[in-house]
N, C-alpha and C positions, 0 to 999 in steps of 0.2 A: 936506818942503820944497817950496814951489811955485816957479814960474819966476822970480817977481820977487825971491825971496830969494837967488838965486845970483848971485854976481859972477864966478864962474870955473867952468869945467868941473870943477875939483877939489873944488867944494863939494857935488857930488852923489854919490849912491850908487845902485847897481842890484843886481838879483839875477842872478847867473850862471845859465847854463842848467842847472847841476847843483844849483841851489837855494841856493847859498852867497851871502852878501852880499858886495858888492865896493865899496869906496870908490874913487871916481875919483881921489882924491888919491894913490893908489898909482901913478898914471901921471905924477905931477909930474916935470918935467924931460924927458919924452918927447914927441915929436911923435906925435900920434894922429889916425887917420882913423876917424871914427865913421860907421857906415853902417846904415840900416834895410834889413834883408835879407828875402828871401822865397824859399821853395823851389820855387814853381810860377809864376814870373813870367818874362816874356820876357827880363828882365835877369839871371835867375838864373845864367847862365854867367859873370857878373862875379865870382862867388865864387872861381873859379879865378884870375882876375887879381888879386883882392884878396889871396889867399893868396900869390901870387907877389911882390907888393909887400912883404907882411909878411916873407916869407922873405929877400928881397933886402936889406931895410933894418933889420931888427930889431936886429942887432948894432951898428948906428950910432945907435940910440935911437928907433926908430919902431915903432908898434904899430897894427894894425887891430883895431877893436872892432865886432863884429856884433850888432845889435839886431833879431832877428826880429820881424816884425809881420804879423798877419793882418788888419790894419785894411782892406786892399784886397782881402781874400778870396783871397790867393795863398800862404798858408802855413798850411794846415789841419793838424789833428792836435795832438799834444802837443809839449812842449819836447823830449822824448826823440825823437820822430819827426823833428823839425827837426834836432837834433844828429846823429842817425844819417844822415839824407840829406846834410847838409853834409859830414860826415866821409867817407862812403862814395862819393858821387858827385863831390865836388869837393875831396877831401883837405884840408878846412878844419881847421887846428889853431890859428888865431888865436882869441882869446877870444870866446865867444858868450854872450849874456845871455838871460834868460827873455823870452818874448814880451811886447811892450809896444804900447800905442797911441801913435801919434806926433802925432795931431791931436785936437782937441776937448776936452771937459771931463774925459775919462778919460786924456788924454795923460800919459805919464810926465813928471815934472817936468824931467828932463834934456832931453827932446825939446821940451817947451814953451819952455825956456830957449834951446836952440839956434835954434829957429825965430824967436825975437825978436832974435837976434844978427845973422843974415844972411838977408835976404829972398830969395826965389826968384821965379820967374815968377808965382806965385800969391800974392805977398806973403809973409807969414811961414809960411803953411800948407805942410806937407810934401805935395807934389803926388803922389808915387808912391814905390814901393819903390826902393831903391838911391840915395836922396838921400844925399850924402856931405858931411861937415863935417871940415875939416882944423883941428886944434887944436894950438896951440903948447905948449911946455913949461911956460909960465906959466898955461895953462888958458884962453887966449883963442882965439876963433874967427878963423882967418885967412881961410878961404875956404869957400864952399858950392859944391858941384858938383851939377849936375842929374843925374837918373837915367840918361840916355843916355850920359853921359861915361864912357868905359871907364877902368878903373883905370890902364892903361898911360899914359894922357894926364896922369896926376897925378904920374908918376915924376919929371919934371924939377923940379916945385915941391918935392917931397919932398927931392930932392938939394940944392936951393938952401937950404931951411930947415935941413937937417942940415949945411950948410957943405961939401958935397961938390963944389960948382961954384965 
């Protein structure tokens, strides 16, 4: 599927970091924060904050989804290297996917679609690692957050969307 084919986040699929296919429709009804991650970026400590959000709100219908990308040359190695680093150094247990490109002709269709839904400072292009997209339970993009925005600053919006405020 290419970006123009999708009308909802739930129309896409991706490969989990363990190699298994994952339909995004399995997250229907859940609030999702989709993030392009990297293990050797100045923003990598955000993995801990993302895990904290995931832990705090998962029982209320929220999930963080991490999409590692080495497109900015900050997540070298294999998917297994990435999985091990995320689990060991940042206690990540939220779902991680196989590495993807987020820009250009080789961009994963989901990321191409996301970039067309909410522009950032560089237009639709993903500027850097840790760009975040908040997706509602219907699969529509609610908000795009720039890489420097720490996960804790997204908590209030998550609470609002989950009806906790």
